[in-house]
Structures are given as structure tokens and as C-alpha cells.
BAZAVEX-442346 format. One record per residue: residue number from 1; x negated, y, z of N, C-alpha, C in turn. Coordinates in steps of 0.05 Angstrom, whole numbers, plus 5000, padded with zeros to 4 digits. Layout:
REM residues N
PAKOL/num/n_X/n_Y/n_Z/ca_X/ca_Y/ca_Z/c_X/c_Y/c_Z
PAKOL/NUM/X/Y/Z/X/Y/Z/X/Y/Z
...
***
This chain:
REM residues 347
PAKOL/num/n_X/n_Y/n_Z/ca_X/ca_Y/ca_Z/c_X/c_Y/c_Z
PAKOL/1/4772/0610/8053/4778/0632/8033/4757/0654/8041
PAKOL/2/4743/0655/8061/4714/0672/8064/4696/0659/8052
PAKOL/3/4687/0624/8063/4671/0616/8045/4670/0625/8010
PAKOL/4/4695/0626/8000/4691/0628/7971/4685/0659/7966
PAKOL/5/4692/0673/7981/4688/0705/7977/4657/0704/7980
PAKOL/6/4642/0691/7997/4613/0695/8001/4596/0685/7983
PAKOL/7/4607/0656/7970/4598/0647/7948/4597/0665/7920
PAKOL/8/4619/0677/7917/4621/0689/7895/4600/0714/7898
PAKOL/9/4603/0725/7920/4582/0754/7923/4548/0738/7919
PAKOL/10/4542/0715/7928/4521/0703/7927/4517/0699/7895
PAKOL/11/4533/0689/7889/4531/0687/7854/4522/0712/7839
PAKOL/12/4538/0736/7845/4538/0760/7839/4504/0770/7839
PAKOL/13/4499/0759/7867/4472/0781/7875/4449/0764/7858
PAKOL/14/4450/0733/7855/4433/0718/7836/4436/0731/7814
PAKOL/15/4450/0733/7795/4459/0742/7770/4442/0767/7771
PAKOL/16/4452/0792/7791/4436/0812/7783/4408/0813/7781
PAKOL/17/4397/0789/7807/4374/0788/7809/4356/0778/7789
PAKOL/18/4370/0763/7777/4352/0747/7755/4360/0769/7726
PAKOL/19/4381/0783/7729/4374/0800/7705/4357/0822/7706
PAKOL/20/4355/0829/7727/4335/0859/7736/4299/0837/7744
PAKOL/21/4294/0817/7738/4276/0801/7736/4266/0796/7712
PAKOL/22/4279/0783/7694/4278/0777/7664/4282/0801/7653
PAKOL/23/4254/0807/7635/4260/0825/7615/4251/0821/7588
PAKOL/24/4267/0819/7562/4266/0810/7536/4249/0835/7517
PAKOL/25/4226/0839/7510/4217/0861/7493/4220/0858/7467
PAKOL/26/4236/0866/7447/4230/0857/7419/4202/0870/7408
PAKOL/27/4200/0857/7381/4173/0854/7375/4172/0889/7363
PAKOL/28/4143/0892/7361/4135/0916/7355/4146/0942/7372
PAKOL/29/4152/0935/7397/4163/0954/7419/4141/0947/7438
PAKOL/30/4144/0970/7465/4134/0957/7482/4152/0983/7506
PAKOL/31/4144/0967/7532/4159/0985/7558/4133/0987/7580
PAKOL/32/4134/1009/7592/4117/1013/7615/4137/1005/7637
PAKOL/33/4124/0995/7660/4132/0987/7690/4119/1010/7699
PAKOL/34/4133/1013/7721/4126/1029/7746/4137/1012/7772
PAKOL/35/4120/1007/7789/4122/0998/7819/4114/1016/7838
PAKOL/36/4137/1029/7846/4146/1046/7867/4139/1074/7860
PAKOL/37/4142/1079/7841/4139/1103/7825/4109/1108/7814
PAKOL/38/4091/1090/7809/4069/1090/7800/4068/1066/7772
PAKOL/39/4052/1075/7754/4046/1062/7732/4033/1035/7738
PAKOL/40/4050/1014/7731/4035/0985/7740/4025/0971/7712
PAKOL/41/4040/0968/7697/4033/0957/7664/4049/0960/7648
PAKOL/42/4045/0958/7625/4059/0957/7595/4067/0930/7590
PAKOL/43/4096/0922/7588/4102/0896/7577/4105/0900/7544
PAKOL/44/4090/0876/7543/4086/0870/7512/4120/0855/7499
PAKOL/45/4117/0854/7469/4134/0838/7461/4140/0812/7469
PAKOL/46/4169/0799/7473/4174/0776/7484/4181/0777/7512
PAKOL/47/4181/0751/7528/4191/0746/7551/4170/0761/7575
PAKOL/48/4185/0773/7591/4174/0786/7618/4188/0786/7643
PAKOL/49/4171/0779/7662/4180/0784/7685/4175/0806/7706
PAKOL/50/4188/0818/7717/4181/0837/7739/4198/0835/7768
PAKOL/51/4190/0849/7791/4201/0844/7812/4220/0861/7813
PAKOL/52/4246/0848/7820/4270/0863/7825/4271/0883/7842
PAKOL/53/4286/0913/7837/4285/0928/7861/4269/0937/7868
PAKOL/54/4235/0927/7859/4213/0946/7868/4198/0958/7842
PAKOL/55/4191/0939/7824/4189/0951/7795/4209/0961/7776
PAKOL/56/4202/0988/7767/4226/0997/7749/4211/1002/7716
PAKOL/57/4225/0991/7699/4223/0992/7671/4230/1017/7656
PAKOL/58/4215/1027/7648/4216/1048/7632/4226/1046/7601
PAKOL/59/4243/1066/7586/4254/1058/7564/4225/1049/7541
PAKOL/60/4239/1036/7523/4223/1021/7505/4212/1043/7483
PAKOL/61/4187/1042/7477/4175/1058/7461/4171/1036/7427
PAKOL/62/4179/1053/7413/4177/1045/7387/4141/1045/7377
PAKOL/63/4133/1023/7369/4104/1025/7356/4101/1021/7334
PAKOL/64/4126/1026/7314/4116/1027/7287/4114/1050/7280
PAKOL/65/4105/1053/7252/4100/1080/7240/4120/1096/7233
PAKOL/66/4130/1114/7241/4149/1141/7242/4143/1164/7223
PAKOL/67/4166/1167/7209/4165/1196/7187/4192/1215/7203
PAKOL/68/4180/1236/7205/4187/1263/7211/4180/1284/7200
PAKOL/69/4208/1294/7191/4205/1314/7168/4217/1341/7187
PAKOL/70/4194/1357/7189/4202/1387/7206/4213/1409/7183
PAKOL/71/4229/1427/7196/4243/1443/7175/4224/1462/7159
PAKOL/72/4226/1482/7148/4207/1503/7133/4204/1524/7150
PAKOL/73/4178/1530/7152/4169/1548/7171/4159/1576/7158
PAKOL/74/4164/1592/7161/4157/1621/7148/4123/1629/7156
PAKOL/75/4106/1627/7140/4079/1630/7141/4068/1657/7125
PAKOL/76/4045/1669/7131/4043/1692/7115/4009/1684/7108
PAKOL/77/4015/1690/7082/3984/1684/7067/3965/1708/7069
PAKOL/78/3939/1701/7064/3922/1718/7063/3928/1748/7046
PAKOL/79/3944/1748/7029/3953/1775/7014/3981/1785/7024
PAKOL/80/3991/1777/7047/4005/1790/7060/4037/1785/7042
PAKOL/81/4045/1753/7040/4066/1743/7025/4072/1724/7044
PAKOL/82/4101/1727/7052/4115/1705/7068/4119/1679/7057
PAKOL/83/4114/1657/7057/4119/1636/7040/4133/1610/7066
PAKOL/84/4151/1593/7056/4157/1577/7070/4151/1550/7066
PAKOL/85/4141/1532/7088/4125/1508/7077/4141/1485/7097
PAKOL/86/4152/1465/7072/4161/1445/7086/4140/1421/7091
PAKOL/87/4139/1405/7111/4119/1385/7120/4133/1361/7126
PAKOL/88/4122/1344/7126/4132/1309/7128/4107/1296/7141
PAKOL/89/4109/1284/7166/4082/1268/7175/4092/1247/7187
PAKOL/90/4074/1228/7177/4072/1204/7182/4052/1192/7206
PAKOL/91/4064/1181/7227/4049/1179/7253/4056/1151/7266
PAKOL/92/4040/1143/7283/4043/1118/7302/4037/1120/7329
PAKOL/93/4048/1110/7346/4039/1110/7376/4024/1087/7380
PAKOL/94/3999/1093/7384/3981/1066/7387/3969/1060/7422
PAKOL/95/3980/1079/7436/3980/1079/7466/4009/1080/7484
PAKOL/96/4017/1064/7490/4046/1068/7498/4044/1087/7524
PAKOL/97/4024/1077/7542/4020/1090/7572/4016/1118/7561
PAKOL/98/3998/1131/7547/3986/1160/7538/4018/1169/7526
PAKOL/99/4027/1159/7515/4050/1170/7502/4075/1171/7518
PAKOL/100/4067/1162/7545/4091/1163/7564/4080/1179/7581
PAKOL/101/4054/1179/7585/4049/1199/7618/4032/1222/7603
PAKOL/102/4025/1220/7583/4006/1249/7576/4014/1271/7563
PAKOL/103/4039/1267/7555/4060/1286/7538/4091/1279/7545
PAKOL/104/4103/1300/7553/4130/1306/7559/4143/1291/7526
PAKOL/105/4141/1303/7512/4151/1301/7484/4134/1307/7457
PAKOL/106/4116/1282/7454/4100/1276/7435/4108/1290/7401
PAKOL/107/4131/1287/7396/4142/1293/7370/4144/1327/7368
PAKOL/108/4156/1341/7392/4161/1363/7394/4128/1380/7389
PAKOL/109/4118/1360/7409/4082/1374/7412/4072/1371/7380
PAKOL/110/4077/1353/7367/4062/1349/7335/4072/1369/7318
PAKOL/111/4102/1377/7324/4116/1396/7306/4102/1423/7311
PAKOL/112/4103/1432/7338/4092/1457/7344/4061/1460/7337
PAKOL/113/4047/1439/7339/4017/1438/7332/4018/1440/7303
PAKOL/114/4034/1433/7283/4033/1437/7255/4046/1462/7244
PAKOL/115/4056/1478/7264/4063/1503/7257/4040/1522/7257
PAKOL/116/4028/1513/7278/4000/1528/7286/3984/1530/7272
PAKOL/117/3971/1504/7262/3954/1494/7241/3961/1503/7214
PAKOL/118/3987/1504/7208/3989/1519/7183/3989/1543/7179
PAKOL/119/3994/1558/7204/3988/1585/7201/3963/1596/7203
PAKOL/120/3940/1583/7214/3915/1583/7212/3911/1580/7182
PAKOL/121/3911/1556/7164/3902/1551/7143/3907/1562/7118
PAKOL/122/3936/1569/7123/3950/1590/7102/3941/1617/7104
PAKOL/123/3935/1620/7127/3925/1656/7133/3906/1662/7122
PAKOL/124/3889/1643/7113/3861/1647/7099/3860/1639/7066
PAKOL/125/3885/1638/7058/3886/1634/7033/3913/1653/7017
PAKOL/126/3900/1659/6992/3922/1674/6980/3945/1658/6967
PAKOL/127/3964/1666/6953/3989/1654/6945/3979/1634/6922
PAKOL/128/3968/1639/6907/3955/1624/6884/3940/1599/6891
PAKOL/129/3918/1607/6917/3903/1583/6926/3923/1565/6940
PAKOL/130/3948/1577/6955/3968/1560/6975/3981/1540/6953
PAKOL/131/3985/1551/6930/4004/1534/6909/3986/1511/6900
PAKOL/132/3961/1521/6897/3943/1497/6882/3928/1481/6901
PAKOL/133/3928/1486/6930/3914/1478/6945/3925/1450/6966
PAKOL/134/3949/1440/6955/3965/1423/6972/3949/1406/6985
PAKOL/135/3931/1384/6970/3908/1367/6982/3896/1376/7004
PAKOL/136/3879/1401/7001/3859/1412/7014/3883/1420/7041
PAKOL/137/3901/1439/7043/3919/1434/7065/3925/1412/7083
PAKOL/138/3935/1394/7061/3940/1368/7086/3917/1355/7093
PAKOL/139/3899/1351/7082/3872/1344/7096/3866/1359/7120
PAKOL/140/3872/1379/7120/3863/1402/7150/3878/1398/7168
PAKOL/141/3903/1398/7161/3931/1396/7181/3926/1362/7191
PAKOL/142/3919/1346/7167/3918/1315/7186/3892/1313/7204
PAKOL/143/3871/1332/7197/3845/1332/7213/3851/1345/7246
PAKOL/144/3868/1362/7238/3874/1374/7268/3897/1365/7290
PAKOL/145/3908/1352/7273/3931/1336/7292/3923/1310/7293
PAKOL/146/3903/1301/7286/3895/1275/7292/3878/1274/7319
PAKOL/147/3860/1296/7318/3846/1304/7337/3858/1311/7365
PAKOL/148/3882/1327/7359/3895/1339/7383/3911/1311/7396
PAKOL/149/3923/1290/7375/3942/1272/7381/3932/1245/7394
PAKOL/150/3901/1245/7396/3894/1225/7401/3895/1215/7428
PAKOL/151/3890/1240/7445/3894/1234/7480/3924/1232/7488
PAKOL/152/3939/1234/7468/3969/1230/7475/3983/1204/7465
PAKOL/153/3955/1188/7452/3969/1161/7441/3984/1165/7425
PAKOL/154/3975/1172/7404/3988/1174/7383/3973/1184/7355
PAKOL/155/3973/1170/7334/3949/1173/7313/3971/1186/7285
PAKOL/156/3963/1202/7278/3976/1220/7248/3959/1204/7234
PAKOL/157/3974/1182/7210/3965/1178/7190/3965/1198/7164
PAKOL/158/3979/1213/7161/3988/1222/7132/4006/1250/7143
PAKOL/159/3999/1268/7129/4019/1295/7129/4016/1305/7099
PAKOL/160/4042/1304/7089/4044/1314/7065/4063/1340/7063
PAKOL/161/4053/1360/7044/4072/1385/7044/4097/1375/7021
PAKOL/162/4124/1376/7028/4139/1375/7010/4146/1405/6994
PAKOL/163/4142/1427/7006/4148/1441/6986/4139/1472/7000
PAKOL/164/4132/1493/6980/4117/1516/6985/4139/1537/6967
PAKOL/165/4155/1549/6988/4171/1570/6969/4165/1595/6973
PAKOL/166/4159/1615/6949/4150/1634/6956/4173/1655/6953
PAKOL/167/4173/1680/6960/4196/1699/6962/4203/1696/6930
PAKOL/168/4231/1707/6931/4252/1705/6899/4236/1720/6879
PAKOL/169/4233/1744/6893/4213/1766/6869/4193/1753/6853
PAKOL/170/4176/1739/6877/4148/1727/6863/4156/1706/6848
PAKOL/171/4172/1688/6861/4184/1662/6840/4187/1676/6808
PAKOL/172/4207/1700/6806/4211/1713/6777/4186/1724/6767
PAKOL/173/4167/1735/6784/4141/1740/6771/4126/1716/6756
PAKOL/174/4126/1700/6777/4113/1670/6763/4115/1658/6741
PAKOL/175/4151/1657/6740/4163/1651/6715/4157/1662/6691
PAKOL/176/4155/1698/6696/4153/1708/6668/4128/1701/6659
PAKOL/177/4104/1697/6685/4078/1693/6674/4073/1669/6666
PAKOL/178/4091/1650/6668/4090/1621/6664/4098/1621/6631
PAKOL/179/4121/1638/6626/4131/1637/6597/4115/1656/6580
PAKOL/180/4101/1678/6595/4081/1692/6571/4056/1670/6566
PAKOL/181/4047/1658/6592/4025/1640/6579/4035/1612/6560
PAKOL/182/4056/1610/6559/4064/1584/6547/4073/1593/6520
PAKOL/183/4082/1624/6513/4082/1631/6485/4054/1640/6473
PAKOL/184/4041/1650/6488/4003/1654/6484/3999/1616/6471
PAKOL/185/4000/1606/6483/3988/1577/6478/4006/1573/6455
PAKOL/186/4030/1575/6451/4047/1570/6428/4030/1578/6402
PAKOL/187/4037/1609/6409/4020/1628/6385/3996/1617/6370
PAKOL/188/3976/1613/6389/3950/1605/6390/3948/1576/6370
PAKOL/189/3968/1554/6381/3969/1535/6366/3979/1530/6345
PAKOL/190/4000/1556/6340/4011/1552/6311/3988/1566/6291
PAKOL/191/3971/1587/6302/3952/1600/6286/3927/1578/6275
PAKOL/192/3923/1559/6296/3906/1540/6291/3910/1523/6272
PAKOL/193/3940/1517/6270/3955/1498/6254/3954/1508/6223
PAKOL/194/3960/1536/6221/3963/1550/6199/3930/1548/6188
PAKOL/195/3910/1556/6202/3890/1557/6198/3876/1534/6188
PAKOL/196/3883/1512/6200/3869/1489/6192/3888/1470/6163
PAKOL/197/3911/1487/6163/3930/1481/6138/3918/1494/6113
PAKOL/198/3915/1518/6115/3900/1535/6098/3876/1518/6088
PAKOL/199/3854/1515/6107/3830/1500/6102/3830/1479/6088
PAKOL/200/3850/1455/6096/3852/1433/6083/3864/1439/6053
PAKOL/201/3882/1454/6049/3893/1465/6027/3872/1473/6000
PAKOL/202/3853/1489/6016/3830/1499/5998/3815/1475/5988
PAKOL/203/3807/1458/6013/3791/1439/6002/3803/1420/5987
PAKOL/204/3823/1414/5984/3844/1404/5963/3840/1405/5943
PAKOL/205/3850/1436/5936/3847/1453/5914/3818/1454/5899
PAKOL/206/3801/1452/5921/3771/1452/5910/3767/1429/5897
PAKOL/207/3767/1408/5910/3768/1372/5900/3783/1378/5875
PAKOL/208/3803/1382/5875/3823/1378/5853/3810/1392/5825
PAKOL/209/3798/1411/5829/3787/1431/5808/3766/1417/5797
PAKOL/210/3744/1410/5820/3725/1394/5815/3728/1365/5800
PAKOL/211/3752/1352/5811/3756/1334/5791/3763/1331/5765
PAKOL/212/3776/1355/5765/3792/1366/5740/3769/1369/5714
PAKOL/213/3756/1382/5727/3731/1395/5704/3713/1368/5702
PAKOL/214/3709/1353/5716/3695/1330/5714/3706/1313/5690
PAKOL/215/3732/1306/5698/3748/1289/5676/3745/1308/5652
PAKOL/216/3756/1334/5652/3749/1346/5624/3726/1346/5608
PAKOL/217/3702/1346/5632/3669/1347/5616/3672/1308/5607
PAKOL/218/3678/1293/5621/3680/1270/5613/3695/1259/5586
PAKOL/219/3718/1275/5587/3730/1277/5563/3718/1288/5538
PAKOL/220/3716/1314/5539/3693/1322/5515/3666/1306/5506
PAKOL/221/3655/1294/5528/3632/1277/5524/3640/1252/5507
PAKOL/222/3655/1246/5520/3670/1216/5503/3681/1224/5477
PAKOL/223/3696/1247/5473/3712/1259/5445/3686/1267/5429
PAKOL/224/3669/1271/5441/3641/1283/5421/3630/1260/5409
PAKOL/225/3624/1233/5431/3611/1215/5418/3625/1201/5402
PAKOL/226/3656/1196/5410/3670/1182/5390/3671/1197/5360
PAKOL/227/3673/1230/5359/3673/1236/5329/3643/1235/5321
PAKOL/228/3625/1228/5337/3599/1239/5326/3590/1199/5313
PAKOL/229/3599/1185/5324/3602/1151/5319/3620/1150/5298
PAKOL/230/3639/1162/5293/3661/1161/5272/3641/1174/5250
PAKOL/231/3635/1200/5253/3619/1204/5226/3597/1189/5217
PAKOL/232/3583/1185/5235/3562/1169/5230/3569/1140/5211
PAKOL/233/3593/1130/5221/3605/1105/5205/3612/1108/5185
PAKOL/234/3630/1134/5179/3634/1140/5154/3614/1144/5136
PAKOL/235/3597/1159/5148/3571/1172/5126/3553/1144/5118
PAKOL/236/3550/1123/5143/3536/1096/5131/3553/1087/5113
PAKOL/237/3578/1085/5120/3595/1068/5101/3598/1081/5066
PAKOL/238/3596/1103/5063/3592/1119/5042/3564/1110/5032
PAKOL/239/3547/1112/5042/3515/1106/5029/3513/1077/5030
PAKOL/240/3525/1063/5049/3524/1032/5039/3541/1022/5014
PAKOL/241/3558/1031/5007/3576/1026/4988/3573/1044/4963
PAKOL/242/3552/1068/4971/3543/1084/4939/3569/1091/4931
PAKOL/243/3588/1113/4939/3611/1124/4936/3604/1143/4912
PAKOL/244/3621/1138/4884/3611/1156/4859/3622/1189/4867
PAKOL/245/3619/1203/4848/3632/1233/4852/3669/1228/4844
PAKOL/246/3669/1215/4834/3702/1207/4827/3722/1204/4854
PAKOL/247/3710/1184/4869/3717/1186/4894/3721/1208/4919
PAKOL/248/3698/1219/4913/3699/1240/4936/3717/1266/4922
PAKOL/249/3717/1269/4889/3733/1288/4882/3764/1284/4889
PAKOL/250/3769/1251/4890/3801/1250/4893/3806/1253/4926
PAKOL/251/3782/1248/4949/3788/1255/4972/3792/1284/4978
PAKOL/252/3771/1301/4963/3783/1330/4961/3808/1341/4955
PAKOL/253/3822/1329/4937/3846/1336/4918/3866/1337/4945
PAKOL/254/3864/1307/4957/3883/1298/4981/3884/1320/5002
PAKOL/255/3861/1332/5003/3867/1355/5033/3877/1379/5018
PAKOL/256/3881/1387/4995/3896/1416/4990/3919/1417/4996
PAKOL/257/3939/1392/4996/3965/1402/5007/3965/1412/5033
PAKOL/258/3944/1402/5050/3944/1408/5078/3942/1443/5086
PAKOL/259/3929/1453/5064/3929/1483/5070/3948/1499/5064
PAKOL/260/3962/1488/5045/3991/1497/5043/4018/1492/5063
PAKOL/261/4011/1479/5089/4031/1471/5097/4046/1489/5115
PAKOL/262/4026/1516/5121/4037/1533/5145/4065/1546/5128
PAKOL/263/4077/1557/5150/4103/1573/5141/4098/1600/5128
PAKOL/264/4077/1615/5137/4076/1643/5128/4050/1646/5110
PAKOL/265/4036/1624/5103/4018/1621/5084/4023/1631/5054
PAKOL/266/4023/1652/5051/4027/1667/5023/4003/1674/5007
PAKOL/267/3976/1665/5018/3952/1673/5003/3935/1653/5016
PAKOL/268/3920/1638/4997/3901/1622/5002/3881/1623/4981
PAKOL/269/3850/1621/4984/3827/1617/4968/3827/1591/4958
PAKOL/270/3826/1588/4934/3820/1558/4921/3780/1569/4913
PAKOL/271/3769/1555/4924/3744/1551/4918/3736/1539/4888
PAKOL/272/3711/1548/4880/3698/1540/4856/3699/1508/4853
PAKOL/273/3693/1496/4879/3690/1466/4877/3719/1449/4868
PAKOL/274/3743/1466/4874/3761/1454/4865/3761/1449/4837
PAKOL/275/3755/1467/4818/3760/1461/4785/3733/1437/4779
PAKOL/276/3715/1441/4798/3693/1419/4792/3706/1393/4802
PAKOL/277/3724/1395/4817/3740/1357/4829/3760/1356/4806
PAKOL/278/3771/1382/4799/3796/1370/4774/3780/1359/4754
PAKOL/279/3758/1370/4741/3749/1361/4717/3735/1338/4723
PAKOL/280/3725/1328/4746/3716/1301/4745/3737/1284/4751
PAKOL/281/3763/1285/4766/3788/1267/4766/3788/1269/4736
PAKOL/282/3794/1288/4719/3800/1287/4697/3785/1267/4675
PAKOL/283/3759/1272/4680/3744/1256/4664/3748/1223/4670
PAKOL/284/3751/1224/4701/3751/1196/4707/3777/1177/4698
PAKOL/285/3802/1193/4697/3823/1179/4684/3831/1188/4653
PAKOL/286/3804/1195/4635/3805/1205/4616/3823/1232/4599
PAKOL/287/3831/1239/4615/3849/1270/4618/3826/1295/4606
PAKOL/288/3842/1313/4602/3824/1345/4603/3833/1363/4626
PAKOL/289/3815/1376/4631/3814/1390/4650/3823/1424/4645
PAKOL/290/3833/1422/4619/3841/1454/4609/3870/1457/4624
PAKOL/291/3888/1433/4620/3918/1440/4633/3915/1443/4661
PAKOL/292/3903/1435/4679/3900/1430/4706/3883/1459/4719
PAKOL/293/3866/1466/4701/3851/1490/4716/3859/1515/4703
PAKOL/294/3872/1517/4681/3874/1538/4664/3898/1555/4678
PAKOL/295/3892/1584/4675/3915/1598/4694/3920/1614/4668
PAKOL/296/3948/1628/4664/3948/1651/4640/3931/1679/4661
PAKOL/297/3921/1685/4638/3908/1713/4650/3916/1732/4637
PAKOL/298/3898/1761/4636/3905/1786/4621/3901/1780/4594
PAKOL/299/3913/1797/4576/3908/1793/4547/3873/1794/4538
PAKOL/300/3867/1821/4553/3839/1823/4546/3813/1810/4561
PAKOL/301/3826/1784/4579/3808/1765/4586/3806/1735/4573
PAKOL/302/3831/1735/4556/3843/1709/4546/3808/1697/4535
PAKOL/303/3798/1725/4515/3774/1708/4494/3754/1700/4515
PAKOL/304/3746/1719/4538/3727/1709/4559/3733/1687/4568
PAKOL/305/3753/1680/4577/3757/1654/4592/3761/1627/4566
PAKOL/306/3763/1630/4551/3766/1611/4534/3736/1605/4526
PAKOL/307/3715/1626/4520/3691/1618/4518/3682/1610/4546
PAKOL/308/3683/1613/4567/3671/1606/4587/3682/1568/4593
PAKOL/309/3711/1565/4583/3718/1546/4586/3705/1520/4564
PAKOL/310/3695/1533/4541/3680/1518/4520/3650/1513/4531
PAKOL/311/3647/1527/4539/3617/1528/4554/3617/1506/4575
PAKOL/312/3640/1510/4593/3639/1490/4613/3640/1462/4611
PAKOL/313/3657/1460/4585/3661/1432/4572/3630/1423/4561
PAKOL/314/3621/1438/4546/3593/1427/4535/3573/1424/4558
PAKOL/315/3575/1438/4579/3553/1431/4596/3560/1409/4613
PAKOL/316/3585/1404/4620/3595/1379/4639/3612/1390/4663
PAKOL/317/3625/1371/4675/3645/1385/4696/3628/1391/4720
PAKOL/318/3610/1385/4721/3588/1386/4748/3576/1416/4744
PAKOL/319/3577/1429/4724/3562/1448/4727/3574/1477/4723
PAKOL/320/3605/1478/4732/3613/1500/4733/3614/1513/4757
PAKOL/321/3602/1540/4744/3601/1561/4765/3620/1572/4782
PAKOL/322/3616/1575/4804/3641/1587/4826/3654/1611/4813
PAKOL/323/3645/1630/4795/3662/1652/4783/3688/1646/4774
PAKOL/324/3688/1622/4760/3706/1611/4744/3732/1607/4762
PAKOL/325/3731/1604/4787/3755/1597/4806/3764/1630/4820
PAKOL/326/3748/1651/4814/3756/1675/4818/3776/1688/4814
PAKOL/327/3784/1685/4782/3807/1698/4777/3832/1686/4790
PAKOL/328/3833/1664/4789/3859/1649/4802/3864/1661/4834
PAKOL/329/3848/1666/4847/3849/1678/4878/3857/1707/4871
PAKOL/330/3843/1716/4861/3854/1749/4850/3877/1745/4843
PAKOL/331/3891/1726/4822/3916/1734/4818/3943/1721/4842
PAKOL/332/3930/1708/4853/3946/1698/4873/3954/1722/4894
PAKOL/333/3930/1729/4897/3929/1756/4919/3946/1780/4902
PAKOL/334/3944/1780/4876/3962/1807/4869/3990/1799/4868
PAKOL/335/3996/1770/4862/4029/1766/4855/4038/1766/4888
PAKOL/336/4020/1759/4907/4038/1765/4930/4039/1789/4939
PAKOL/337/4021/1812/4937/4018/1840/4940/4045/1851/4929
PAKOL/338/4048/1840/4899/4070/1859/4884/4098/1851/4900
PAKOL/339/4099/1823/4908/4127/1818/4915/4127/1829/4946
PAKOL/340/4107/1833/4963/4110/1851/4986/4122/1875/4975
PAKOL/341/4111/1891/4960/4117/1913/4955/4146/1918/4938
PAKOL/342/4154/1896/4920/4182/1901/4920/4199/1894/4938
PAKOL/343/4195/1882/4960/4213/1879/4980/4224/1898/4988
PAKOL/344/4250/1901/4997/4269/1926/5004/4259/1931/5032
PAKOL/345/4262/1951/5038/4253/1965/5067/4269/1976/5081
PAKOL/346/4271/1972/5104/4295/1981/5124/4292/2012/5132
PAKOL/347/4311/2030/5129/4306/2057/5143/4296/2053/5167
***
């Protein structure tokens, strides 16, 4: 029984010795070893052996890049405004021995150093520069932190500013300014659009007017050329076929009804050439011109008109003078005036 107890105690001692001797370190981790209270060496990833009861293994240190977000810190700007700045830092332990023995808590040290550096940097900037200089602030913070944390075995890779919160009153004023600026830009853009639209409309109207004028000019030129060519062809055809006075007189008579087509035409003048045309037509068809051209006249003018007609028959149809047609025009005008005088007038 005693031997069994001794065997169990010996097995337990062996297990404890083995457990204290063999140390397994995970990847991207490290552990410092102290022998009799002094730093001996740093255990790397993998299987490691230490002397039990003599060597002491410190807690493992994470060698991966770490991210720490610090709470917003109040900072006073150059124009005496308090802003709250929230930062995020990315750092990595490069020397486990220095991180273990050179600083008690490197995370707290980095936080306090960040606060003091922020106050120094922001204190030299006004609010507008603070809001628009995030990259500059981050660069200055990283330079200061990297220089100070090198002896701690820590390397600061990046420093980012998550938020810069000015006072609520300043935020409201900034929002009003931004709205005014946007309204100004909108008004300017609207005015520019209206201006461009007016210019384009004017240019379009100008081009349209020019094109219409050019079209009218070309149409007038073509119409005049067409009329000229038509007149030339008619004139050439007349001279080529040697038209006699009979045909010309007939064409002249065909145009007389066109003169009387107007609705309010109560007076028109028959020129002296009409009688000549009538005589020519009458001669052409073997008739007499007395019935076509003779208009009843006053009793005292009958003898004179008979004598004139006889003289005209003796001289020929082409020698009738213009005064022979004047009594006819005068009579038509007199009849028109008498009808207008007899018409009843309204009170």
C-alpha cells in the first residue's frame, strides 16, 4: 500500500515537471522567460523547454497588429472652441522584451500620448482648419507616437480620426452657412442656365431669320428668272409664228371679264384700245363694230358720234383715237354716281 502511494506521488511529480518544462507558444505570439527574477530569453512560436521551478514564463504577448479606439477627447482650438475628437490607432508589438519591461502598460501610454499630442496640434489650428486638415493631423500624430513608442517595442502604423464634433451651436451655424452656400450655387447655376438658354434661343432665331431671308431671296430670284424666261419664250413664240393683230385683239378681249370680277367694282375705265380691238375682231369675223362699240349718248351728241364713227370706218379700225372711248367711261361713272345718290340714307 505504501509502495502504491509512493508510485502515485512520483507520477504526479513527473507530470508536473514535464508540464513545467515543456511550453508550446502559438503562432504570432511570444513569451518572456525569467530565471530567478531576471530576464533570460523570449520564447518563440512552437515547442520550447524551460527549467522547472527555476525559470518563470511571463504572459504571452500578441505580435499581430492591433486596433485600439479611444473615447472622444475634448480639445481646444486656436479660436477657443472646444471640439471632441475620436481617434483610432493601429499598432504592433515588435519587441516583446521592451514591451514587457520598458513600459508598464503600453496601451494606456499610447492613449495618453495621443491626447497630449492632439492638444498640441489642434491648439495651433482654428476650427475650419481642424475640420479640413484631418490628414495633416493624422500624420503629425503618427510621427510623434512612432517616435515615442519605439523604445517601448511598439510600432504605430496608422492613426485615424473618426470624428471631430464641434459644439451644437457651431454645428447649427455651419449648417446654415452650408445651406446659404448651396442656395447661392443653385441660383448661380439657374442664372447661367437661363443665360445660356437665352443666348441659344437668340442664336437660333437669328439663324432662322437668316435662312428665311435667304430662302425668300432665292425664291424671288427664281420666280423672277422664271417670269423672265416665260416672257422671253412667249415673246419669241409670238415673233416666231408672226401673230397678226386679230389674235392679239382676241386675247385682249378675253382679259376684260377679269377686270369686272371684283365684288365692289362699280366703276372701271375702258381704254381707247378696246374699241380698236373690237373693230379688229369684227373685221376678222366679217361683222360691224357699230353694235359692239356704240353706246347711246345724249341727243345733242348723237350727230357728233355718228360723224366720228363714219370717219373711223373710212380710216380703218387701227386709227380710232382715244377720245372715242371717253364718253363710255364718263357714262358709266355718271350712272354709278346717280345710283349712289338715289339710294336711301339712314338717319
